[in-house]
C-alpha positions, -999 to 999 in steps of 0.1 A, spaced: -479 -106 675 -445 -98 687 -435 -84 653 -466 -62 652 -458 -48 687 -422 -41 677 -433 -22 645 -459 -2 666 -432 6 692 -407 17 665 -434 38 648 -442 55 681 -405 64 686 -403 79 652 -434 99 658 -421 112 691 -387 122 676 -403 137 644 -405 173 657 -367 173 662 -359 152 631 -381 171 607 -389 205 621 -420 219 603 -411 255 609 -380 253 587 -396 232 559 -429 250 554 -414 283 542 -392 264 518 -421 244 505 -443 274 502 -416 293 483 -411 264 459 -449 261 453 -452 298 447 -422 296 423 -438 268 403 -471 288 401 -453 320 390 -434 300 364 -466 285 350 -483 319 350 -454 334 330 -454 305 306 -491 310 300 -486 347 294 -508 357 324 -498 385 348 -509 375 382 -496 365 417 -496 330 432 -520 341 458 -545 353 432 -542 319 415 -548 301 448 -579 322 454 -592 314 419 -585 277 425 -604 277 458 -633 295 442 -636 270 413 -634 242 438 -662 256 459 -684 263 428 -679 229 412 -684 211 445 -716 231 452 -730 224 417 -723 187 421 -739 185 455 -769 204 442 -774 180 414 -767 148 432 -770 155 469 -740 132 475 -711 145 496 -686 121 480 -694 132 445 -693 169 456 -658 163 472 -645 147 440 -660 175 419 -645 201 442 -610 185 439 -613 184 401 -625 220 401 -596 231 422 -572 215 397 -590 230 367 -571 264 368 -538 246 369 -547 224 340 -561 254 320 -528 272 326 -509 241 312 -531 241 281 -526 278 276 -489 276 281 -487 246 256 -506 266 230 -485 296 236 -453 276 233 -465 260 201 -474 293 185 -441 309 196 -422 278 184 -437 282 149 -429 319 149 -393 318 160 -377 309 126 -395 339 109 -386 362 137 -349 352 134 -351 358 97 -365 393 102 -338 400 127 -311 389 102 -326 410 75 -326 441 98 -290 435 108 -279 431 72 -297 464 64 -275 482 89 -300 486 117 -284 488 152 -290 456 173 -314 472 199 -335 487 172 -336 455 152 -347 435 183 -374 461 191 -387 461 155 -397 424 160 -427 438 178 -443 444 144 -442 407 134 -450 374 150 -479 364 174 -493 387 200 -473 372 228 -439 379 213 -450 412 199 -459 425 233 -426 412 247 -405 428 221 -424 460 224 -416 459 261 -380 454 253 -380 486 232 -396 505 260 -371 492 285 -342 500 263 -354 536 258 -359 540 295 -326 525 307 -303 527 276 -290 493 289 -292 463 265 -285 438 293 -314 451 315 -338 451 286 -327 416 275 -332 402 309 -368 416 310 -374 402 275 -364 367 287 -387 370 317 -416 381 295 -412 354 269 -403 326 293 -391 304 264 -359 283 260 -355 295 224 -358 331 235 -331 325 262 -307 311 235 -314 340 211 -310 366 238 -277 352 250 -264 351 214 -274 387 210 -259 397 243 -226 381 235 -225 398 201 -234 431 217 -207 428 244 -177 413 224 -188 421 188 -185 398 159 -192 397 122 -205 362 122 -238 371 140 -260 369 108 -246 335 98 -251 322 134 -287 334 134 -294 318 100 -281 285 113 -303 289 144 -333 296 122 -327 265 101 -323 243 132 -355 257 147 -374 250 114 -362 213 115 -371 209 151 -406 225 146 -414 202 117 -404 171 135 -423 181 166 -455 189 146 -454 155 129 -450 137 162 -478 157 178 -501 150 148 -496 113 152 -502 114 190 -532 136 190 -558 109 181 -544 86 208 -542 112 236 -576 127 228 -591 92 229 -574 85 263 -587 118 277 -622 109 266 -619 75 281 -610 90 315 -638 116 314 -666 95 300 -672 73 331 -675 103 354 -700 120 331 -721 89 332 -717 88 370 -730 123 372 -760 115 352 -767 83 371 -764 101 405 -794 122 396 -815 91 401 -825 84 438 -817 47 437 -783 53 422 -775 80 446 -784 57 475 -762 30 462 -732 53 457 -738 68 492 -732 34 509 -698 25 522 -691 2 493 -702 30 469 -680 55 485 -650 31 483 -658 25 447 -659 62 439 -627 70 457 -609 40 442 -621 49 407 -610 85 412 -575 73 422 -573 50 392 -584 77 369 -559 102 382 -530 77 380 -540 67 345 -543 103 333 -509 112 347 -493 81 331 -509 90 298 -496 125 300 -461 113 310 -460 88 281 -472 113 255 -451 142 267 -425 152 241 -391 164 254 -390 201 261 -359 223 261 -349 235 295 -343 271 303 -306 270 310 -300 308 306 -324 323 330 
């Protein structure tokens, strides 16, 4: 009893001192800026032009719609709250899937893009024009980015400004490396640029082949794990349409079971993603 009172007294002192120890006014803007930065980075990686506020509004709307649909089908507040939480996270997950597909398509295209660039340079094309000509090859995402580079270079006549905008549009580690190689060659010159780019293309091909093989081996396992996480909740949604099941899940024990199951599913899903995630190159040259 004495130990419990001591712990409660200490917790009370910490709570009383918390406004001075951890002032919220200073931390909230920093946290909000970091959150907005993460959202903006994910939007750029997915190739979507939008603001973090717009993304937040879309997330809130999907949460309300999914929660309302679940409540209309089951009449259970707990299921509606869980469905609303899942709906609110759906845009973030969709952005991740879109960014992953975009990275995969761009990763496969980079060796050919570098080869086209080497061929243009060996033919005597100036470096800015050779980079802008890459808009005619490759996937739509890179084509639009290189087209924007050509427009920016014509507008500013500055290779550095256009290169920085190209890196922002592509939001890709390989693009960062390529742009910095080209920037160095543009600033200091060098006759070894074609050989350096050929070595880069060979390295990218080897990396892409190894990653494709690893992803093919993992796909069956990860898809099965995702189905294993989603299947119980689909069954729960079907069962909740029955009055007796809805009454059972609306009881305190049922609510506790649903909340505990949601927590276990979320932790298991995150662990599965963490275990299956392949290493990604960091953007060291932003």
